[in-house]
TORPA-4810 file (N, C-alpha, C, O; in nm, 3 decimals):
<nodes>
NODE_1_0.137_24.883_30.838_0.012_24.871_30.769_0.054_24.674_30.736_0.124_24.615_30.653_M
NODE_2_-0.037_24.628_30.860_-0.021_24.471_30.802_-0.180_24.364_30.815_-0.276_24.356_30.891_T
NODE_3_-0.131_24.295_30.689_-0.238_24.219_30.665_-0.200_24.090_30.600_-0.080_24.066_30.607_N
NODE_4_-0.280_23.994_30.532_-0.257_23.908_30.549_-0.289_23.800_30.363_-0.370_23.832_30.276_Y
NODE_5_-0.204_23.695_30.361_-0.221_23.656_30.233_-0.171_23.454_30.293_-0.096_23.382_30.360_L
NODE_6_-0.305_23.463_30.186_-0.298_23.278_30.299_-0.324_23.157_30.122_-0.422_23.139_30.050_I
NODE_7_-0.237_23.123_30.121_-0.223_23.043_29.970_-0.243_22.846_30.055_-0.184_22.769_30.131_L
NODE_8_-0.376_22.856_29.966_-0.371_22.694_29.988_-0.427_22.632_29.864_-0.504_22.675_29.778_L
NODE_9_-0.358_22.506_29.882_-0.368_22.371_29.763_-0.449_22.354_29.765_-0.499_22.412_29.861_R
NODE_10_-0.560_22.270_29.680_-0.626_22.206_29.673_-0.586_22.078_29.789_-0.482_22.038_29.842_H
NODE_11_-0.723_22.045_29.792_-0.730_21.904_29.888_-0.736_21.768_29.825_-0.835_21.750_29.754_G
NODE_12_-0.667_21.686_29.835_-0.644_21.557_29.755_-0.722_21.548_29.652_-0.842_21.568_29.672_Q
NODE_13_-0.682_21.520_29.529_-0.783_21.506_29.393_-0.795_21.348_29.403_-0.740_21.287_29.495_S
NODE_14_-0.868_21.286_29.307_-0.866_21.099_29.254_-0.713_21.120_29.137_-0.658_21.041_29.060_Q
NODE_15_-0.701_21.181_29.153_-0.573_21.145_29.053_-0.373_21.183_29.093_-0.265_21.160_29.040_W
NODE_16_-0.447_21.279_29.264_-0.334_21.273_29.350_-0.318_21.161_29.371_-0.214_21.108_29.330_N
NODE_17_-0.430_21.076_29.454_-0.452_20.925_29.548_-0.400_20.852_29.379_-0.294_20.796_29.406_L
NODE_18_-0.428_20.831_29.224_-0.428_20.761_29.178_-0.249_20.797_29.117_-0.209_20.744_29.014_E
NODE_19_-0.170_20.880_29.189_-0.028_20.931_29.147_-0.045_20.938_28.980_0.036_20.873_28.914_N
NODE_20_-0.101_20.980_28.942_-0.108_21.080_28.797_-0.111_21.197_28.761_-0.190_21.282_28.800_R
NODE_21_0.022_21.217_28.641_0.048_21.367_28.626_-0.148_21.417_28.589_-0.233_21.340_28.543_F
NODE_22_-0.167_21.548_28.624_-0.296_21.599_28.625_-0.318_21.703_28.581_-0.431_21.721_28.534_T
NODE_23_-0.184_21.850_28.577_-0.193_21.929_28.459_-0.366_21.957_28.471_-0.438_21.937_28.569_G
NODE_24_-0.404_22.010_28.339_-0.474_22.104_28.288_-0.618_22.017_28.315_-0.724_22.077_28.296_F
NODE_25_-0.621_21.860_28.365_-0.746_21.768_28.327_-0.880_21.807_28.520_-0.862_21.840_28.638_K
NODE_26_-0.951_21.786_28.464_-1.049_21.857_28.575_-1.084_21.748_28.595_-1.147_21.685_28.511_D
NODE_27_-1.038_21.684_28.752_-1.044_21.599_28.851_-1.137_21.672_28.969_-1.154_21.785_29.014_V
NODE_28_-1.187_21.540_28.993_-1.252_21.561_29.127_-1.172_21.505_29.251_-1.097_21.407_29.257_K
NODE_29_-1.225_21.639_29.395_-1.142_21.583_29.506_-1.223_21.421_29.549_-1.338_21.383_29.530_L
NODE_30_-1.111_21.358_29.609_-1.131_21.303_29.728_-1.213_21.288_29.828_-1.277_21.390_29.853_T
NODE_31_-1.240_21.173_29.914_-1.325_21.222_30.049_-1.190_21.257_30.110_-1.212_21.365_30.164_E
NODE_32_-1.083_21.230_30.127_-0.944_21.275_30.190_-0.953_21.470_30.138_-0.934_21.578_30.194_K
NODE_33_-0.990_21.425_30.013_-0.997_21.565_29.950_-1.058_21.645_30.069_-1.016_21.708_30.166_G
NODE_34_-1.172_21.613_30.018_-1.301_21.731_30.081_-1.261_21.759_30.263_-1.268_21.855_30.340_I
NODE_35_-1.232_21.657_30.270_-1.203_21.677_30.445_-1.074_21.775_30.457_-1.080_21.877_30.525_D
NODE_36_-0.970_21.741_30.394_-0.891_21.858_30.354_-0.970_22.013_30.384_-0.954_22.086_30.482_E
NODE_37_-1.030_22.027_30.301_-1.072_22.164_30.230_-1.181_22.194_30.365_-1.222_22.309_30.382_A
NODE_38_-1.217_22.099_30.443_-1.321_22.125_30.546_-1.230_22.198_30.636_-1.232_22.320_30.651_I
NODE_39_-1.137_22.100_30.706_-1.025_22.136_30.780_-0.936_22.278_30.759_-0.903_22.367_30.837_K
NODE_40_-0.916_22.258_30.635_-0.814_22.438_30.611_-0.934_22.537_30.653_-0.907_22.645_30.706_A
NODE_41_-1.072_22.497_30.626_-1.130_22.670_30.643_-1.132_22.612_30.780_-1.156_22.500_30.735_G
NODE_42_-1.129_22.604_30.830_-1.154_22.569_30.995_-1.035_22.605_31.047_-1.068_22.644_31.159_R
NODE_43_-0.963_22.612_31.042_-0.817_22.661_31.066_-0.775_22.824_30.998_-0.673_22.889_31.018_L
NODE_44_-0.862_22.848_30.938_-0.846_22.966_30.871_-0.942_23.020_31.036_-0.888_23.067_31.137_I
NODE_45_-1.063_22.998_31.019_-1.095_23.051_31.115_-1.109_23.038_31.266_-1.205_23.078_31.332_Q
NODE_46_-0.977_22.961_31.325_-0.895_23.019_31.454_-0.778_23.064_31.425_-0.687_23.073_31.507_S
NODE_47_-0.771_23.102_31.285_-0.646_23.181_31.279_-0.679_23.386_31.329_-0.614_23.488_31.350_S
NODE_48_-0.801_23.347_31.323_-0.900_23.483_31.343_-0.882_23.638_31.250_-0.903_23.756_31.277_G
NODE_49_-0.825_23.552_31.107_-0.785_23.675_31.016_-0.918_23.689_30.921_-0.959_23.604_30.843_I
NODE_50_-0.973_23.818_30.946_-1.072_23.766_30.812_-1.078_23.825_30.670_-1.064_23.944_30.641_D
NODE_51_-1.094_23.745_30.604_-1.093_23.709_30.466_-1.189_23.819_30.390_-1.311_23.807_30.405_L
NODE_52_-1.117_23.967_30.277_-1.170_24.018_30.201_-1.165_23.983_30.060_-1.237_24.027_29.971_D
NODE_53_-1.065_23.892_30.050_-1.125_23.880_29.865_-1.085_23.745_29.819_-0.964_23.762_29.824_Y
NODE_54_-1.100_23.619_29.777_-1.083_23.466_29.723_-1.087_23.459_29.566_-1.173_23.484_29.482_V
NODE_55_-0.926_23.405_29.563_-0.920_23.398_29.456_-0.868_23.259_29.404_-0.780_23.197_29.464_F
NODE_56_-0.938_23.203_29.266_-0.902_23.010_29.252_-0.863_23.031_29.067_-0.862_23.118_28.980_T
NODE_57_-0.829_22.863_29.088_-0.823_22.883_28.935_-0.928_22.862_28.934_-1.005_22.898_29.022_S
NODE_58_-0.970_22.777_28.794_-1.085_22.792_28.714_-1.116_22.629_28.708_-1.214_22.582_28.652_T
NODE_59_-1.019_22.558_28.771_-1.029_22.384_28.789_-1.110_22.341_28.914_-1.061_22.359_29.026_Q
NODE_60_-1.241_22.282_28.898_-1.333_22.232_28.987_-1.265_22.202_29.137_-1.318_22.244_29.240_K
NODE_61_-1.135_22.119_29.135_-1.071_22.083_29.316_-1.053_22.224_29.378_-1.067_22.260_29.495_R
NODE_62_-1.009_22.314_29.237_-0.933_22.441_29.371_-1.048_22.513_29.350_-1.014_22.624_29.389_A
NODE_63_-1.206_22.526_29.299_-1.292_22.595_29.297_-1.411_22.526_29.444_-1.508_22.576_29.501_L
NODE_64_-1.330_22.376_29.461_-1.456_22.307_29.574_-1.395_22.328_29.694_-1.447_22.370_29.798_H
NODE_65_-1.287_22.298_29.674_-1.136_22.318_29.826_-1.206_22.490_29.849_-1.262_22.503_29.958_T
NODE_66_-1.206_22.582_29.784_-1.217_22.706_29.777_-1.347_22.760_29.899_-1.347_22.817_30.008_A
NODE_67_-1.460_22.697_29.795_-1.638_22.674_29.858_-1.605_22.579_30.022_-1.643_22.628_30.128_R
NODE_68_-1.553_22.484_30.019_-1.504_22.427_30.135_-1.475_22.469_30.262_-1.531_22.455_30.371_L
NODE_69_-1.352_22.538_30.216_-1.293_22.580_30.314_-1.413_22.745_30.391_-1.428_22.785_30.507_A
NODE_70_-1.462_22.784_30.281_-1.517_22.936_30.337_-1.640_22.866_30.425_-1.664_22.891_30.543_L
NODE_71_-1.712_22.772_30.339_-1.860_22.764_30.451_-1.795_22.681_30.581_-1.865_22.607_30.651_E
NODE_72_-1.650_22.702_30.605_-1.591_22.631_30.753_-1.510_22.722_30.863_-1.459_22.707_30.973_N
NODE_73_-1.539_22.871_30.724_-1.430_22.979_30.804_-1.506_23.068_30.921_-1.477_23.169_30.985_A
NODE_74_-1.660_22.943_30.914_-1.701_23.123_30.975_-1.785_23.249_30.954_-1.864_23.277_30.864_G
NODE_75_-1.744_23.318_31.065_-1.790_23.489_30.989_-1.680_23.523_30.966_-1.665_23.643_30.944_N
NODE_76_-1.501_23.393_30.962_-1.404_23.514_30.850_-1.450_23.531_30.726_-1.440_23.641_30.670_K
NODE_77_-1.514_23.411_30.661_-1.540_23.466_30.554_-1.655_23.564_30.533_-1.671_23.598_30.415_A
NODE_78_-1.718_23.602_30.599_-1.895_23.755_30.597_-1.886_23.788_30.482_-1.955_23.771_30.381_S
NODE_79_-1.735_23.871_30.520_-1.753_23.944_30.406_-1.766_23.930_30.245_-1.817_24.015_30.171_K
NODE_80_-1.719_23.827_30.211_-1.751_23.785_30.032_-1.864_23.665_30.035_-1.851_23.568_29.960_I
NODE_81_-1.984_23.678_30.133_-2.069_23.634_30.136_-2.183_23.695_30.041_-2.218_23.799_30.097_R
NODE_82_-2.241_23.681_29.951_-2.330_23.733_29.872_-2.439_23.754_29.900_-2.458_23.671_29.988_M
NODE_83_-2.547_23.818_29.885_-2.698_23.833_29.919_-2.737_23.673_29.895_-2.789_23.620_29.993_A
NODE_84_-2.721_23.593_29.784_-2.799_23.512_29.728_-2.706_23.407_29.806_-2.682_23.321_29.722_D
NODE_85_-2.653_23.378_29.906_-2.568_23.300_29.988_-2.470_23.245_29.923_-2.408_23.169_29.997_G
NODE_86_-2.421_23.252_29.798_-2.301_23.220_29.696_-2.173_23.293_29.801_-2.211_23.334_29.910_D
NODE_87_-2.093_23.300_29.781_-1.927_23.305_29.796_-1.912_23.421_29.657_-1.962_23.362_29.561_W
NODE_88_-1.868_23.542_29.618_-1.749_23.594_29.571_-1.644_23.613_29.497_-1.572_23.712_29.482_A
NODE_89_-1.639_23.438_29.421_-1.496_23.447_29.397_-1.465_23.448_29.245_-1.539_23.420_29.151_L
NODE_90_-1.334_23.490_29.246_-1.255_23.594_29.141_-1.198_23.403_29.112_-1.137_23.344_29.201_T
NODE_91_-1.231_23.337_28.981_-1.177_23.225_28.939_-1.122_23.323_28.806_-1.173_23.427_28.763_S
NODE_92_-0.984_23.243_28.751_-0.909_23.272_28.632_-0.832_23.128_28.598_-0.805_23.036_28.676_H
NODE_93_-0.802_23.141_28.429_-0.722_23.019_28.381_-0.543_23.039_28.402_-0.448_22.976_28.356_D
NODE_94_-0.547_23.104_28.452_-0.412_23.145_28.501_-0.381_23.110_28.628_-0.261_23.123_28.656_D
NODE_95_-0.443_23.075_28.703_-0.421_22.983_28.832_-0.427_22.904_28.819_-0.435_22.843_28.925_L
NODE_96_-0.431_22.821_28.706_-0.489_22.680_28.667_-0.319_22.569_28.666_-0.209_22.608_28.629_R
NODE_97_-0.339_22.491_28.697_-0.243_22.377_28.739_-0.081_22.388_28.622_-0.064_22.430_28.508_E
NODE_98_-0.031_22.353_28.680_0.096_22.333_28.553_0.014_22.247_28.437_-0.089_22.192_28.476_R
NODE_99_0.060_22.228_28.271_0.012_22.176_28.179_0.081_22.094_28.152_0.160_22.125_28.062_D
NODE_100_0.095_21.937_28.213_0.186_21.837_28.185_0.193_21.781_28.000_0.280_21.712_27.947_Y
NODE_101_0.070_21.841_27.937_0.153_21.803_27.807_0.084_21.672_27.762_-0.038_21.651_27.758_G
NODE_102_0.210_21.565_27.721_0.215_21.432_27.688_0.191_21.392_27.835_0.109_21.300_27.838_D
NODE_103_0.222_21.420_27.931_0.225_21.324_28.050_0.132_21.316_28.121_0.135_21.236_28.214_L
NODE_104_0.024_21.395_28.099_-0.135_21.401_28.161_-0.166_21.328_28.135_-0.172_21.275_28.024_T
NODE_105_-0.221_21.279_28.298_-0.273_21.110_28.292_-0.197_21.004_28.352_-0.232_20.906_28.418_G
NODE_106_-0.118_21.033_28.325_0.005_20.884_28.277_0.046_20.857_28.455_0.043_20.942_28.544_L
NODE_107_0.074_20.743_28.464_0.109_20.725_28.647_0.275_20.770_28.613_0.356_20.762_28.522_N
NODE_108_0.263_20.822_28.758_0.448_20.892_28.712_0.569_20.750_28.763_0.682_20.733_28.717_K
NODE_109_0.490_20.657_28.881_0.610_20.564_28.914_0.624_20.495_28.730_0.733_20.487_28.673_D
NODE_110_0.483_20.451_28.662_0.529_20.433_28.502_0.621_20.485_28.473_0.739_20.451_28.466_E
NODE_111_0.552_20.604_28.449_0.645_20.659_28.343_0.824_20.719_28.351_0.894_20.756_28.257_T
NODE_112_0.862_20.711_28.519_0.960_20.677_28.523_1.068_20.527_28.476_1.190_20.519_28.463_R
NODE_113_0.978_20.443_28.464_1.033_20.304_28.455_1.019_20.323_28.273_1.106_20.261_28.213_E
NODE_114_0.952_20.377_28.213_0.960_20.452_28.056_1.096_20.470_28.030_1.189_20.411_27.975_K
NODE_115_1.061_20.624_28.118_1.211_20.720_28.089_1.288_20.706_28.163_1.405_20.715_28.129_F
NODE_116_1.260_20.682_28.273_1.423_20.689_28.341_1.387_20.802_28.431_1.323_20.904_28.405_G
NODE_117_1.444_20.760_28.547_1.411_20.908_28.715_1.446_20.997_28.671_1.364_21.087_28.684_D
NODE_118_1.588_21.042_28.588_1.647_21.124_28.576_1.589_21.231_28.489_1.609_21.351_28.512_E
NODE_119_1.507_21.181_28.377_1.408_21.255_28.239_1.305_21.288_28.331_1.279_21.407_28.344_Q
NODE_120_1.235_21.196_28.404_1.087_21.246_28.470_1.102_21.356_28.572_1.021_21.444_28.603_V
NODE_121_1.273_21.320_28.636_1.325_21.429_28.745_1.338_21.605_28.693_1.356_21.706_28.762_H
NODE_122_1.323_21.592_28.566_1.388_21.726_28.530_1.217_21.767_28.483_1.154_21.867_28.518_I
NODE_123_1.163_21.638_28.381_1.038_21.730_28.357_0.985_21.797_28.487_0.940_21.911_28.494_W
NODE_124_0.996_21.706_28.589_0.917_21.764_28.740_0.963_21.891_28.742_0.902_21.994_28.712_R
NODE_125_1.101_21.875_28.787_1.162_21.978_28.850_1.204_22.089_28.835_1.192_22.189_28.906_R
NODE_126_1.280_22.061_28.689_1.324_22.151_28.646_1.258_22.333_28.644_1.158_22.370_28.705_S
NODE_127_1.314_22.388_28.588_1.251_22.565_28.617_1.230_22.545_28.461_1.125_22.500_28.416_Y
NODE_128_1.318_22.576_28.397_1.283_22.615_28.222_1.258_22.483_28.091_1.222_22.488_27.973_D
NODE_129_1.304_22.352_28.198_1.249_22.239_28.132_1.138_22.184_28.066_1.148_22.062_28.054_T
NODE_130_0.985_22.258_27.996_0.902_22.125_28.020_0.897_22.014_27.914_0.947_21.995_27.803_P
NODE_131_0.800_21.939_28.009_0.753_21.791_27.956_0.718_21.801_27.842_0.659_21.908_27.826_P
NODE_132_0.727_21.708_27.700_0.699_21.707_27.586_0.526_21.759_27.578_0.430_21.687_27.607_P
NODE_133_0.520_21.876_27.539_0.382_21.935_27.521_0.385_22.033_27.604_0.319_22.126_27.556_G
NODE_134_0.423_22.057_27.693_0.343_22.128_27.807_0.438_22.226_27.816_0.515_22.269_27.730_G
NODE_135_0.410_22.284_28.035_0.437_22.397_28.022_0.617_22.361_28.176_0.649_22.279_28.262_E
NODE_136_0.660_22.460_28.129_0.788_22.453_28.260_0.691_22.529_28.388_0.576_22.574_28.384_C
NODE_137_0.773_22.522_28.480_0.726_22.668_28.626_0.751_22.780_28.557_0.679_22.876_28.531_L
NODE_138_0.879_22.752_28.527_0.883_22.919_28.449_0.834_22.941_28.402_0.823_23.063_28.403_K
NODE_139_0.749_22.873_28.306_0.646_22.928_28.192_0.555_22.983_28.284_0.539_23.102_28.257_D
NODE_140_0.466_22.933_28.417_0.360_22.925_28.521_0.390_23.061_28.535_0.320_23.158_28.508_V
NODE_141_0.538_23.055_28.593_0.551_23.198_28.668_0.581_23.334_28.522_0.557_23.444_28.571_V
NODE_142_0.612_23.345_28.413_0.621_23.467_28.358_0.515_23.479_28.312_0.472_23.593_28.334_E
NODE_143_0.412_23.384_28.227_0.357_23.403_28.108_0.195_23.382_28.181_0.090_23.365_28.119_N
NODE_144_0.213_23.388_28.318_0.068_23.349_28.390_0.047_23.421_28.538_-0.016_23.522_28.568_R
NODE_145_0.116_23.341_28.610_0.101_23.418_28.777_0.126_23.510_28.816_0.054_23.565_28.900_V
NODE_146_0.268_23.580_28.754_0.339_23.707_28.719_0.227_23.833_28.728_0.170_23.918_28.796_R
NODE_147_0.254_23.746_28.557_0.117_23.928_28.513_-0.021_23.903_28.631_-0.068_23.982_28.713_P
NODE_148_-0.062_23.753_28.599_-0.225_23.778_28.717_-0.215_23.856_28.826_-0.285_23.955_28.847_Y
NODE_149_-0.112_23.805_28.910_-0.096_23.862_29.032_-0.045_24.001_29.049_-0.095_24.058_29.146_Y
NODE_150_0.052_24.079_28.973_0.029_24.228_28.978_-0.060_24.271_28.912_-0.051_24.394_28.923_N
NODE_151_-0.163_24.241_28.832_-0.280_24.288_28.821_-0.328_24.271_28.881_-0.291_24.371_28.942_K
NODE_152_-0.415_24.219_28.962_-0.533_24.130_28.994_-0.542_24.163_29.168_-0.637_24.203_29.235_E
NODE_153_-0.373_24.121_29.216_-0.465_24.088_29.365_-0.298_24.150_29.413_-0.287_24.143_29.535_I
NODE_154_-0.162_24.211_29.340_-0.127_24.287_29.397_-0.145_24.420_29.504_-0.096_24.446_29.614_K
NODE_155_-0.266_24.508_29.393_-0.350_24.604_29.443_-0.404_24.592_29.509_-0.441_24.699_29.558_P
NODE_156_-0.471_24.451_29.585_-0.554_24.445_29.655_-0.478_24.437_29.775_-0.535_24.480_29.875_L
NODE_157_-0.356_24.390_29.789_-0.235_24.380_29.883_-0.206_24.518_29.946_-0.197_24.494_30.067_L
NODE_158_-0.192_24.612_29.932_-0.153_24.703_29.903_-0.215_24.797_29.956_-0.146_24.886_30.004_E
NODE_159_-0.336_24.807_29.963_-0.446_24.809_30.036_-0.511_24.786_30.146_-0.608_24.823_30.212_D
NODE_160_-0.403_24.693_30.143_-0.435_24.618_30.311_-0.547_24.484_30.358_-0.592_24.450_30.467_G
NODE_161_-0.564_24.431_30.214_-0.690_24.390_30.207_-0.617_24.250_30.222_-0.506_24.217_30.179_K
NODE_162_-0.722_24.164_30.304_-0.678_24.013_30.337_-0.711_23.865_30.207_-0.821_23.813_30.193_N
NODE_163_-0.618_23.834_30.148_-0.649_23.761_30.048_-0.601_23.644_30.057_-0.491_23.611_30.102_V
NODE_164_-0.731_23.543_29.988_-0.714_23.394_30.006_-0.682_23.352_29.816_-0.742_23.404_29.722_L
NODE_165_-0.557_23.231_29.806_-0.563_23.142_29.663_-0.587_23.094_29.708_-0.556_23.105_29.826_I
NODE_166_-0.677_22.981_29.661_-0.715_22.878_29.614_-0.690_22.797_29.517_-0.790_22.761_29.455_A
NODE_167_-0.549_22.738_29.469_-0.499_22.665_29.319_-0.438_22.546_29.350_-0.477_22.460_29.429_A
NODE_168_-0.339_22.548_29.284_-0.278_22.408_29.304_-0.125_22.403_29.318_-0.071_22.496_29.376_H
NODE_169_-0.062_22.318_29.278_0.084_22.296_29.334_0.162_22.431_29.282_0.186_22.539_29.335_G
NODE_170_0.191_22.376_29.154_0.241_22.476_29.043_0.251_22.591_29.074_0.345_22.664_29.105_N
NODE_171_0.083_22.609_29.057_0.047_22.796_29.049_0.097_22.831_29.188_0.152_22.940_29.201_S
NODE_172_0.084_22.735_29.316_0.165_22.849_29.415_0.279_22.829_29.389_0.334_22.937_29.369_L
NODE_173_0.362_22.728_29.376_0.504_22.750_29.393_0.563_22.858_29.287_0.656_22.934_29.315_R
NODE_174_0.488_22.857_29.145_0.496_22.976_29.089_0.466_23.111_29.190_0.515_23.208_29.131_A
NODE_175_0.415_23.147_29.297_0.384_23.260_29.359_0.460_23.240_29.420_0.516_23.349_29.429_M
NODE_176_0.535_23.144_29.502_0.598_23.191_29.639_0.785_23.227_29.576_0.889_23.245_29.639_L
NODE_177_0.743_23.223_29.383_0.882_23.268_29.352_0.839_23.439_29.355_0.910_23.528_29.402_I
NODE_178_0.689_23.458_29.284_0.689_23.550_29.248_0.655_23.667_29.376_0.612_23.778_29.343_V
NODE_179_0.675_23.638_29.501_0.610_23.723_29.611_0.793_23.724_29.668_0.827_23.756_29.782_L
NODE_180_0.850_23.698_29.600_1.036_23.695_29.652_1.059_23.562_29.781_1.150_23.593_29.858_G
NODE_181_1.020_23.480_29.801_1.008_23.436_29.909_1.147_23.257_29.876_1.232_23.192_29.937_V
NODE_182_1.077_23.264_29.738_1.181_23.121_29.669_1.238_23.210_29.552_1.192_23.317_29.513_E
NODE_183_1.330_23.155_29.514_1.400_23.142_29.365_1.424_23.037_29.265_1.463_22.923_29.291_T
NODE_184_1.404_23.075_29.174_1.477_22.907_29.055_1.523_22.814_29.136_1.494_22.695_29.130_P
NODE_185_1.626_22.887_29.244_1.756_22.782_29.312_1.638_22.708_29.419_1.622_22.586_29.430_D
NODE_186_1.565_22.807_29.487_1.519_22.695_29.609_1.412_22.630_29.598_1.366_22.552_29.682_T
NODE_187_1.368_22.658_29.494_1.167_22.611_29.455_1.194_22.478_29.474_1.110_22.432_29.551_I
NODE_188_1.286_22.381_29.434_1.246_22.279_29.430_1.246_22.272_29.585_1.139_22.212_29.594_N
NODE_189_1.279_22.286_29.693_1.251_22.253_29.854_1.160_22.305_29.910_1.139_22.292_30.031_D
NODE_190_1.060_22.405_29.798_0.898_22.389_29.898_0.814_22.320_29.848_0.781_22.327_29.729_A
NODE_191_0.770_22.250_29.924_0.641_22.213_29.929_0.511_22.278_29.946_0.494_22.373_30.023_E
NODE_192_0.400_22.215_29.857_0.314_22.233_29.894_0.200_22.130_29.927_0.137_22.081_29.833_M
NODE_193_0.175_22.099_30.038_0.063_21.980_30.061_-0.071_22.038_30.055_-0.105_22.155_30.046_P
NODE_194_-0.117_21.965_30.060_-0.247_21.928_30.018_-0.393_21.997_30.049_-0.480_21.910_30.046_T
NODE_195_-0.452_22.143_30.080_-0.518_22.155_30.218_-0.508_22.193_30.373_-0.576_22.180_30.474_G
NODE_196_-0.362_22.260_30.326_-0.310_22.261_30.458_-0.284_22.452_30.391_-0.218_22.493_30.296_V
NODE_197_-0.369_22.527_30.491_-0.316_22.626_30.432_-0.173_22.752_30.428_-0.218_22.817_30.523_P
NODE_198_-0.053_22.823_30.393_0.022_22.872_30.390_-0.013_23.014_30.383_-0.062_23.071_30.285_L
NODE_199_0.028_23.081_30.531_-0.027_23.246_30.554_0.120_23.307_30.567_0.229_23.252_30.584_L
NODE_200_0.100_23.380_30.560_0.217_23.530_30.470_0.135_23.652_30.554_0.034_23.718_30.530_F
NODE_201_0.237_23.647_30.673_0.201_23.814_30.735_0.287_23.903_30.679_0.405_23.892_30.713_T
NODE_202_0.241_24.030_30.566_0.266_24.106_30.533_0.292_24.293_30.600_0.194_24.364_30.621_L
NODE_203_0.379_24.324_30.615_0.436_24.451_30.663_0.461_24.535_30.574_0.574_24.538_30.525_D
NODE_204_0.375_24.612_30.537_0.380_24.720_30.357_0.443_24.660_30.306_0.565_24.675_30.295_D
NODE_205_0.371_24.567_30.256_0.385_24.460_30.171_0.508_24.369_30.166_0.525_24.311_30.058_M
NODE_206_0.628_24.338_30.297_0.679_24.314_30.350_0.672_24.178_30.396_0.654_24.167_30.517_K
NODE_207_0.681_24.082_30.335_0.686_23.883_30.447_0.749_23.979_30.485_0.796_24.080_30.434_V
NODE_208_0.741_23.906_30.651_0.806_23.911_30.759_0.749_23.759_30.858_0.765_23.728_30.976_T
NODE_209_0.685_23.699_30.754_0.667_23.557_30.854_0.581_23.533_30.756_0.522_23.616_30.688_D
NODE_210_0.575_23.361_30.749_0.508_23.279_30.690_0.513_23.160_30.731_0.623_23.103_30.727_R
NODE_211_0.419_23.104_30.773_0.437_22.979_30.825_0.286_22.836_30.794_0.200_22.921_30.769_N
NODE_212_0.231_22.743_30.784_0.126_22.642_30.793_0.040_22.715_30.850_0.076_22.815_30.912_F
NODE_213_-0.058_22.689_30.842_-0.119_22.697_30.979_-0.184_22.498_31.021_-0.222_22.399_30.958_L
NODE_214_-0.164_22.531_31.136_-0.224_22.349_31.204_-0.277_22.385_31.307_-0.285_22.489_31.374_E
NODE_215_-0.340_22.214_31.313_-0.379_22.231_31.468_-0.540_22.079_31.454_-0.607_22.051_31.553_G
</nodes>
């Protein structure tokens, strides 16, 4: 049995543009981010994959991205269009971005100047060292993404459904670890660009292909 999982990081947000630590702060997409989400939907349309379920975080940049992508995925999203024309999205806090704690809202370059490159690198990229008052990636994996995936998403994939997850850089990097395609030692090399769908081909729940949709 072959089916598909698509991971989609939200389009560029205002704080992405301003180079700020965003985390749990609910910020809007930029015009570029809106364009990225629209393009993502068209790429899904071109992939030929019919979506059965869509999951998002509860943050508006991810929700807006999901809705724009679905609007532009054409008939590939028709299964999840409700009678009133809205989309049957499942949103949950467990798919939110990593909580950056005391760093939230700070400019990344200014934070490096204040605390030093090495310390900020540890806070950003260490698997198990959180920033002050925030979460490390391990927290996101074990406390949120893995339990939610196992309970809500994995059973659908096991049933052969095609699933889209529209979320955030760190919650999707956590998903890569949960899927077993990255480890705590390799995850730093795994980038999730804004607005570019990452397609996984699953054969009997084994990942047999992984590639970004481009065009």
